[in-house]
C-alpha positions as CSV (number, residue, x, y, z in Angstrom):
1,M,186.8,78.2,137.7
2,Y,183.2,79.5,137.5
3,F,182.5,77.8,134.2
4,S,178.9,78.9,134.6
5,R,179.6,82.6,134.1
6,P,177.8,83.6,130.9
7,D,180.2,86.6,130.4
8,R,183.8,86.0,131.7
9,Y,186.5,88.5,131.0
10,P,190.2,87.7,131.5
11,T,190.3,90.8,133.7
12,L,188.2,93.9,134.3
13,K,189.5,97.5,134.3
14,R,189.0,98.2,137.9
15,R,190.6,95.0,139.1
16,R,193.5,95.2,136.7
17,S,194.7,98.5,138.1
18,F,194.1,97.3,141.6
19,L,196.1,94.2,141.0
20,L,199.2,96.1,139.7
21,V,199.2,98.4,142.7
22,N,198.3,95.9,145.4
23,L,199.8,92.6,144.2
24,R,201.1,91.5,147.5
25,F,197.8,92.3,149.2
26,V,195.8,90.5,146.5
27,L,197.8,87.3,146.8
28,C,198.1,87.0,150.5
29,S,195.0,88.7,152.1
30,R,192.2,86.7,153.4
31,S,189.8,89.6,153.4
32,W,189.7,90.1,149.7
33,C,189.9,87.6,146.9
34,Y,191.1,88.2,143.3
35,P,189.4,85.4,141.5
36,Y,192.1,84.3,139.0
37,A,195.3,85.0,141.1
38,F,197.9,82.4,142.0
39,R,198.0,81.8,145.8
40,P,201.2,80.1,146.9
41,T,199.7,79.3,150.3
42,G,196.4,78.0,149.0
43,H,192.9,79.4,149.1
44,P,189.6,78.5,150.7
45,V,187.7,75.6,149.2
46,L,185.9,76.6,146.0
47,C,182.7,74.6,145.8
48,C,182.0,75.6,142.2
49,V,185.3,74.1,140.9
50,G,184.5,70.6,142.2
51,N,180.8,70.6,141.6
52,I,180.9,71.5,137.9
53,N,182.7,68.2,137.2
54,R,179.7,66.3,138.6
55,S,177.7,67.2,135.5
56,I,179.8,64.9,133.4
57,P,179.2,61.6,135.2
58,N,175.6,62.7,136.0
59,Y,174.9,63.2,132.3
60,I,176.3,59.7,131.5
61,M,174.4,58.1,134.4
62,H,171.1,59.4,133.2
63,M,171.4,58.8,129.4
64,W,169.4,55.6,129.6
65,M,166.7,54.6,132.0
66,T,164.3,51.7,132.4
67,T,160.6,52.6,132.4
68,L,157.6,51.5,134.4
69,D,156.1,49.9,131.4
70,N,159.0,47.4,131.1
71,G,160.7,49.4,128.4
72,I,163.8,51.6,128.1
73,A,164.1,55.4,127.7
74,A,166.7,57.4,125.8
75,N,166.8,60.3,128.2
76,L,170.0,62.1,127.1
77,Y,171.9,61.7,123.9
78,G,175.5,60.9,123.1
79,P,177.6,58.0,121.8
80,S,176.9,55.1,124.1
81,V,176.0,51.5,124.6
82,V,173.5,50.3,127.1
83,S,172.6,46.7,128.2
84,T,169.5,46.0,130.3
85,T,166.4,43.8,130.4
86,V,163.0,44.5,129.1
87,N,159.6,42.8,128.9
88,N,160.1,40.9,132.2
89,G,163.6,39.7,131.7
90,V,164.6,39.7,128.0
91,G,168.1,41.0,127.5
92,V,168.6,43.9,125.1
93,R,171.6,46.0,124.0
94,I,171.3,49.4,122.3
95,K,174.1,51.2,120.6
96,A,173.9,55.0,120.0
97,E,176.1,56.5,117.4
98,T,176.1,60.3,117.1
99,D,178.0,63.6,117.2
100,Y,175.1,65.2,119.0
101,P,174.9,68.0,120.2
102,F,177.1,69.3,117.3
103,K,175.1,67.4,114.7
104,E,171.4,66.7,114.2
105,D,171.3,63.0,113.8
106,I,171.3,60.1,116.2
107,A,171.5,56.5,115.0
108,L,170.3,53.7,117.4
109,T,170.8,50.0,116.7
110,V,168.8,47.5,118.8
111,F,170.1,44.1,119.7
112,P,167.5,42.0,121.7
113,D,168.5,38.5,122.8
114,S,165.4,37.3,121.1
115,K,162.5,38.9,119.2
116,T,160.5,40.8,121.8
117,E,158.0,43.5,122.2
118,F,158.8,46.5,124.4
119,P,158.3,50.3,124.3
120,L,161.3,52.5,123.4
121,H,160.9,56.1,124.8
122,L,162.8,58.8,123.0
123,R,163.1,62.2,124.7
124,I,162.3,65.1,122.3
125,P,164.2,68.2,123.4
126,G,162.1,71.2,124.2
127,W,164.1,73.4,121.8
128,C,163.4,71.1,118.8
129,K,160.2,72.0,116.8
130,N,160.2,69.5,113.9
131,P,161.9,66.2,114.9
132,S,161.6,63.1,112.7
133,I,162.1,59.4,113.5
134,Q,162.7,56.5,111.1
135,I,162.7,52.8,111.8
136,N,164.7,50.7,109.3
137,C,164.7,53.7,106.9
138,E,161.0,54.2,107.0
139,D,159.3,57.3,108.5
140,I,157.0,56.6,111.4
141,I,154.1,58.7,112.8
142,W,154.4,59.3,116.5
143,D,153.1,61.6,119.2
144,S,155.0,62.8,122.2
145,N,153.5,62.1,125.6
146,E,153.0,64.6,128.4
147,K,156.6,64.2,129.6
148,G,158.0,65.0,126.2
149,F,158.9,61.5,125.0
150,A,158.0,59.8,121.7
151,V,157.0,56.2,122.7
152,I,157.5,53.5,120.1
153,K,156.0,50.2,121.1
154,R,156.7,47.4,118.6
155,T,158.3,43.9,118.3
156,W,162.0,44.5,118.0
157,Q,164.4,42.2,116.1
158,K,168.2,42.0,116.0
159,E,169.8,45.1,114.4
160,D,166.6,47.1,114.0
161,K,167.7,50.7,113.2
162,V,166.2,53.8,114.7
163,N,167.3,57.1,113.1
164,I,166.4,60.3,115.0
165,H,166.7,63.8,113.4
166,F,166.6,67.0,115.5
167,P,166.8,69.9,113.1
168,M,169.0,72.7,114.5
169,N,168.9,76.4,113.7
170,V,170.1,79.7,115.3
171,K,167.6,81.1,117.9
172,I,167.7,84.4,119.7
173,F,167.0,84.9,123.4
174,N,166.1,88.4,124.6
175,G,166.5,89.1,128.2
176,R,167.2,91.6,131.0
177,E,170.0,91.3,133.4
178,T,168.7,90.8,137.0
179,P,170.3,91.6,140.4
180,Y,172.0,89.1,142.6
181,P,169.7,87.2,145.0
182,Q,169.2,89.5,148.0
183,V,171.2,87.3,150.4
184,E,173.4,88.8,153.0
185,Y,176.3,86.5,152.2
186,F,176.6,87.9,148.7
187,K,176.2,91.5,149.9
188,N,179.1,91.0,152.3
189,N,181.5,89.6,149.6
190,R,180.6,91.1,146.3
191,E,180.1,94.8,145.5
192,Q,177.8,94.1,142.6
193,A,175.5,92.1,144.9
194,K,174.5,95.4,146.6
195,L,172.8,96.6,143.4
196,D,169.1,96.0,143.4
197,S,167.9,97.7,140.3
198,I,169.8,96.1,137.4
199,N,167.7,95.9,134.2
200,N,170.2,95.9,131.4
201,P,169.1,94.4,128.0
202,F,171.0,91.5,126.5
203,Q,170.7,88.9,123.7
204,S,172.1,85.4,123.6
205,L,172.2,83.0,120.7
206,Y,171.7,79.3,120.6
207,Y,172.3,76.7,117.9
208,G,170.0,73.8,118.8
209,P,170.8,73.0,122.4
210,L,174.2,74.8,122.3
211,L,174.7,78.2,123.8
212,L,177.0,80.2,121.5
213,A,179.8,82.5,122.8
214,L,182.5,84.9,121.6
215,P,185.8,83.4,122.7
216,L,188.3,85.7,124.4
217,P,192.0,85.0,124.7
218,D,193.3,83.3,127.8
219,M,195.6,85.6,129.9
220,G,197.5,82.6,131.4
221,T,199.9,80.1,129.9
222,N,197.4,78.4,127.6
223,S,198.9,79.2,124.2
224,T,196.1,77.6,122.2
225,L,193.9,80.7,122.6
226,K,196.5,83.4,122.2
227,A,196.0,83.7,118.5
228,Y,192.3,84.8,119.0
229,D,191.4,88.5,118.8
230,G,190.7,89.7,122.3
231,T,188.2,92.4,121.3
232,Y,185.0,92.1,123.2
233,N,183.2,95.4,122.7
234,F,180.5,94.1,120.4
235,A,176.7,94.6,120.3
236,L,174.6,92.1,118.3
237,N,173.0,93.8,115.3
238,I,170.5,91.1,114.3
239,D,166.8,91.0,113.4
240,S,164.9,88.0,114.7
241,K,162.7,88.0,111.5
242,K,165.6,88.4,109.1
243,L,168.5,86.6,110.9
244,R,171.5,86.5,108.5
245,E,173.8,84.0,110.0
246,V,176.5,81.9,108.3
247,I,177.1,78.5,109.8
248,H,180.4,76.7,109.3
249,K,180.7,73.0,110.2
250,Q,183.5,70.6,110.0
251,E,183.9,66.9,110.8
252,M,184.8,66.1,114.3
253,K,188.1,64.5,114.8
254,R,188.2,60.9,116.0
255,T,189.9,62.1,119.1
256,W,188.9,65.6,120.1
257,H,189.6,67.4,123.3
258,W,187.6,70.6,122.7
259,Q,190.4,72.4,121.0
260,M,189.3,75.8,119.7
261,E,191.0,75.5,116.3
262,S,189.1,72.3,115.4
263,T,185.7,73.3,116.7
264,P,183.0,71.4,114.7
265,L,180.8,74.5,114.7
266,K,181.2,78.3,114.1
267,V,178.4,80.8,113.6
268,R,179.0,84.2,112.1
269,V,176.5,87.0,112.8
270,Q,176.1,90.7,112.3
271,A,177.4,93.0,115.1
272,K,178.6,96.5,115.8
273,M,181.8,97.4,117.5
274,F,181.3,100.2,119.9
275,N,182.9,102.1,122.8
276,W,182.4,99.8,125.8
277,E,184.5,99.2,128.9
278,P,182.7,96.8,131.2
279,T,183.4,97.1,134.9
280,E,182.6,94.9,137.9
281,L,179.6,97.0,138.7
282,Q,178.5,97.6,135.1
283,P,179.2,94.5,133.0
284,L,176.6,95.4,130.4
285,P,175.5,98.8,129.0
286,Q,172.4,100.1,130.6
287,D,170.5,100.7,127.3
288,F,170.5,99.7,123.7
289,V,173.5,100.6,121.6
290,S,173.0,103.3,118.9
291,M,176.5,104.0,117.6
292,G,179.2,101.7,116.3
293,K,181.0,100.2,113.3
294,D,179.3,97.3,111.4
295,T,181.2,94.0,111.5
296,T,180.7,90.3,111.8
297,I,181.8,88.1,114.7
298,A,182.4,84.4,114.9
299,L,180.8,82.5,117.8
300,V,181.6,79.0,119.0
301,P,179.9,76.6,121.4
302,Y,180.1,77.9,125.0
303,G,181.8,74.8,126.2
304,L,185.0,75.5,124.2
305,T,185.6,78.8,126.0
306,K,187.4,79.7,129.2
307,Y,186.8,83.4,128.8
308,R,183.8,84.5,126.7
309,I,180.9,86.8,126.0
310,S,177.5,85.0,125.7
311,M,175.2,87.8,127.0
312,F,175.6,90.5,124.4
313,P,174.6,94.2,124.4
314,I,171.9,94.9,121.8
315,C,171.8,97.4,118.9
316,E,168.7,99.6,118.6
């Protein structure tokens, strides 16, 4: 539920005490909704739960597209096979082999029904600054068009190879927390939506296209996360000019279901542990953190986490 929350705690202090005292009210009342409680009589339709799943087929549907110049475009990347026609009816199949977005390389193999000329459009992600492309193991010179695609127009033969390299590194995003949209619906249902002057500083870290997060243990029956330390009171203590990160990678299993213990990527960064108890109305400290104990924390791709911190307080 609410996969899109950048910071999601198993429980907050205010709600924990309220739950213990008012369990029956929490479970049965229609006037107040505890977000992670079991409801034996059901609950109102939660649009977020159903809608988040649409991103998966939508991504797959839009991985490959035909183009107005009788070519084909690699729009989104992942392991796939596409069959279509180009150049006014010539059949072509393209196979993509990759562990993207966890790895930097994408290998395409082109199988036209016969030797034929057509443009292959390769989308260059906005986060990537120094991509490279090879055809049959030879570097090529290319320019991206106004839409962010590298367009390669050539005569293609059976089993031509296209190798794409998107170098990845850790990047820091500095931001300020902003209030809820000033909509009456939110104000009537959420206390924090009544606040209109939130400006708390935060940092988030990315590795290539992946948002990184500190995993927090699941408070439910999912035993796979219980071994993880549930400490969350960390502020990032990093310098954008002298970022000292340690990146750990391991091979992806042939069959992988996003298990935390076999994550293909972990990033360790400097942080400070400090006295912080987030509340519903104050999820982030109002200012920069000046005191704390130096430590390192291990971050994983956001998609592996059910509970997480990805908007971190910042050290001075």
